[in-house]
C-alpha positions, 0 to 999 in steps of 0.5 A: 963294750959287750953285753956282759959288761954293759952298764944298766940304762936309765930311761924316764917315761911320762905316765898319767897315773903312778898307781897304774904304773905301779900295777903295770910295771910292778904287778904285771911284770914283777919289776921291783920298786926302788926310790919314789916321790909323789911325782915319780917312781923307780922300777928295776926293769930287767936290771935297768932303771926305768923311772915313771914320771907323773905327767897328767897332760901326757900326749899319746899320739903315735907314729908308726913305721912298717917293719916286716909286715907290722906297723911298729909304734914310734917311739917305743922302748923295751928289752932284749931277753934270753929266748926262753925268758921271752917265751915265758913272758909271752905266756904270762902276758897272754894268761894275764889277758894283755892287749898286744899291739903286735902279738908275740911272733917271729920277725924276719923269719929265716933271715939274719935278724930273725927274732921273737918280738911283741909290742904292747902299751902301758896304761899311759900309752908308752909303747914297749917291745920285748924281743929275743934272739936264739943267737944273741950274737945276731943282735946287731948282725947285718 
């Protein structure tokens, strides 16, 4: 399957407060809201289904792995955006005063896997990565 025929993914994440999740995903990122119930809400996360499930006992302890000079939070999720869209989002997040775990930067500069990347947390401690490749065909290149 190639990127143009991939079906959307579905990811359910724990959040401690649905109102904060709505402000973060709906407000900051502009993700349209889909169906919801008192304990969950669907978001259109860049064309994918992200479901925030209420979990007031959410454990936010994280593990980190070293990747190209940065400690990357594990677990994390995110999206691969087109190059220009990534830069637009990075600017929007900076302008909004987002607190980055890893500031927007270029990882693996000059190497096969060169990519733009940035990490931040949602209000419930879920780690997100946004990345982009100048040449999208390099996503899985070795």
